[in-house]
N, C-alpha and C positions, 0 to 999 in steps of 0.2 A: 236308799241312804248312802250306799257305797258310791253310786254314780254321781250323786251330788257332791260328795267329798272329793272324788277324783276331778270333777269339773271345777271345784273351787281351787284345788291345788294347781290345776293347769291354767287358771285365770291369768291373763296377761297383767292385770293390775296387781295381783298378788306376787307374781314373779318380779315385776318391776320394783314393788315395795321391798321385797326380800333382798334384791340386789342392792338397792340404795341403802338399806340398813346394814348389809354386810360391808359395803364400802365405807359407810360412816363409822362402823366399829373398827375397821382396819386403820382408817385415818386417825381415829381417836387413840388407838394403841401406838401408832407411830409418834403422835404428838406427846403422849404420856411417857413413852420411853425416853424421849429427850429430856423432859422435865424430871423424870425419876433418876436418870443418870446424873443430871446436874445436882439434884438434891443429895444423891449418894456421895458424890465427890465432895460437896460442901460438908456433909456430915463427917466424913473421914478427916478432912482437913481441920475442922473445928474440934473434933474429939482429940486428935493427937496434939493440936496446938494448946488445948486446955491443959494437958499434962505437961507440956513444955513450960507454959506460963505459971504453973504451980511452983516451978523451980527458979524461973528467971522473971525479974520484974519487967512489966510491960513498958514502964518508963525508960529503963535502961535499954531495952530492946529497940525502942523508937528514937532514942537520943544519943546513944553511944556511937562513936565513930570508929570503933575497932570491932572487927569480925574475925575471930580466930577460934571457932568452936572445936577444931581438930588439933589444936596445939596443947602443950602441957599446961599453960595458964590460959584457959579459954575465956574469950570475950564474946558477947552476944549482941553487938550493936548492928542493926540491919542497914544503917545508913550507907556504908560502903557499897553494898549490893544494890541499893536503891539508886545511888548516884550513878553507878555504872550502867544500870538499866536505862535510866532517864537520858543520860548523855548519848548513848548509842541510838536510842529511839528518836531523840530530837534530831540528831544528824541524819538519820534515815528519812524522817518526815520532811526535813528541809530539802531533801533531794526528791522524794517521791511525790509530795503534794503538788509542787509547781509543775514538774514534768508530767505527772499523771493527769493533772487537770488540763494542761495544754493539749496533751494527746487525746483526752476525751473530747474536748471542744473541737479539735480538728477532725477527728473521726466522725463526730456527730453532725457537724455543721458545714465543713469545707471539703472533705475528701469525696472523690467519686465513689459510687457504690461498689464498683468492681475492685477498686483499690482498697476500700475499707474491708470488704469481705476477704481480701487476700492478706492484708497486713495484720488484721486483728488476731487471727490464729497464731501468727508468729510472735506477736506481742504477748499473748497469753501463754505462749510456750515458756516464757521466762518463769512463770509461776509453777511450771511442772518440773523444773530442774531441781534435783535434790539439794537441800540446803547445805549438806556437807560439801558439795561441789563449790557452792558459793563461798563457803568458809575457806577452803584451800585456795580458791581464786584470790580471795582477799589477802591471805597470808603469803602466797608465793608470787603474786603478780602485782596487786595493788600496793601492798606495803613497800616493795622495792621501788616502785615509781614514786611514791610519796617520800621515800628516803632521799631521792634526788633533790626534792624541794626542801625537805626538813632533814638535814644530815643527822641530827641527834635523835631522830624518831626511832623508838625501840621496835624490835621485831613484832612484839605483841602490843597493839594499841587500839583504842576505841575508834579512832578516825577511820581507818581502813574498814573496820567491821561495820561502822555506821554507813559509810558510803556504799558498800556492796549490798548491805541490807536495804538501803533505799532503792537501789536498782531492782532488787527482788520484789519490792512492794509496788512498784510502778504499775504492773498489770492489774493488781487489785483495784487501785484507785481509778485508773483510766477506763477499765471495762465497766465498772459500776457507774462511774460518772457519765460515760457515754450512753449507757442504757437509760439513766435518769433523764438526760437531756433529749434523747430521741422519743421519750414518752410524752414530751411537751406537745400539746395540740398544735397542729399545723396552722390553725386559724390565728394563733398568737403571732407566729412568724409573718404570716401574710398581712396581718394588721400593722405590724411594725414596718414592713416593706412599703405598705400603702401610705404610711406617714412620712416616708422619705428616708428611713434609716437604712444604713448599709448592712451588709451581712455581718460584718464585724461588730457593729453597734447592736444589732439584733441578738447576736450570740452572747455578748457581755451584759446587756441591759434588759433583755427580755427572757431568753432561754435559760441562762445561768441562774438568775434569781428565782425563776419558776421551779427549777429542778434542784433548788438548794437543799431540800430535805434529803433527796437521794444522794446528793454529793456529800453532805455531812455524814451520811451513813458510810460512804466510801472512805472518808477521812477517819472515822472512828474505827472501821474495820482495819484500815492500814495501821493506825496507832496500836490497836490491840495485837495485830500481827507482829509489829516491831517489838512491843514489850514482851511478847511471849516467844520470840525467836530464841533458839537454843544453840544450834550447831555453829552458826556463823560466829557468834560472840565467843563461844567456848574455844573455837579454833584460832580466831584472829585477834580477839581482845585479851585473851589470857584468862587465868584463873586466880590471879592475885587480887584479893579484895582491898582496894585502895579507895579511901574517901577523897575523891578528887573530881573536879569539873573540867579538868584540862583534857581535851580529846586526844592529845598526843601521848598521854600516859596509858599504861596498861591497867586494866581493872577487871573485876569479875562482875557478872550480872546475876540476878536471882536464878534465872534458868540455868546458867552455867554452873552455879554452885550446886543446884539440885542434881545435875548430871554427875558432877564430881562425887557427891556423897552417895548417889544411888548405884554405884558400881558394885556394891555388895561387901565392902571391906568393913563396915561397921555393923555390930550386932543389933538386931531389932529390939526396940524398946529403950535404948540408951538415950541420954539427953542429946548427944551429938546427932543421933539418927533422927530425933524428933525435930531438929532444926529445919529439916527439909519441909516439914509440914507447916511450920511457922512461916518460913519463907514463901511457900506456896500460897498460904492464906494472904500474905501481904501482896503477892502478885495478883490474886483474885480481886482484892480490894482496889488496887490500882486500875485494873481493867474495868471494874464497876464504876469507878469515878470517871474514867474516860467515857464510858457509855452514857452516864448521867449528863456530863457536860455536852456531849454530842446531841442528846435528846433535847436539852434546853436550847442549844444553839439552833437546831432545826425548827423548833417551835417558835423561837423568837423571830427568825427570818420568814417563816410562813406568815406570821402576823403582820410583818412589815410589807411583804409583797403580796 
């Protein structure tokens, strides 16, 4: 009986099944940890936000244009922070999406292999630079350059923060877009060439539409990165919550305000402290909306092409 048991334990089939089950459990735990972390974050945000909204009307929170929770006469309108977040993000995406897409198309379809393998690490190196360096670059270099064009531009402004943030996001969009376009089957390119299309026409009319799902994912990732950026906007855009759509004005963003309040000056459990959770929940909802829009756009273009 003992010999049969030892033989069964040493069975190659049993060993292989055991390894597969172990790997399966490890992968499950890794996936579950991500989901559990997200659920935990949402739970904390919702729990603290509920306490906040028991004191402050949701309607006033969403419609008021004054945000002064740290002042003597506090106002809790989130619109100034939302406007600052959206303006800086839109400026960044106006820079990152065109340049990142062009870079992705060139690296995927036009550049020699050796050049691509050389330049791509340098391009992705932009994503490895600490954001605080980008912030001071925007404040101390980009803003003085812009002030030569706009003499009345204040030291803290959304324009310089958005421009530098766009440069920072370019590697995210270009790298993911290039990977998506390189995954397009070679047969589609060869069929296009056989029909007499040029490489440029093939890139825009065949490869780009086929890879639109991955490219949309790159855009959504870039938008989420822009909305969630903290240090660049906190350093270069300022911390003054102004309800304005003028990029030459200074303004605070949602992440910038969270950094400002999270320095430890406010006691835990106060209404002013709970504003960071309400602002954080608003930021999560904005990101969720962006992801939903990106999902439907990708689905729509997949059905077309």
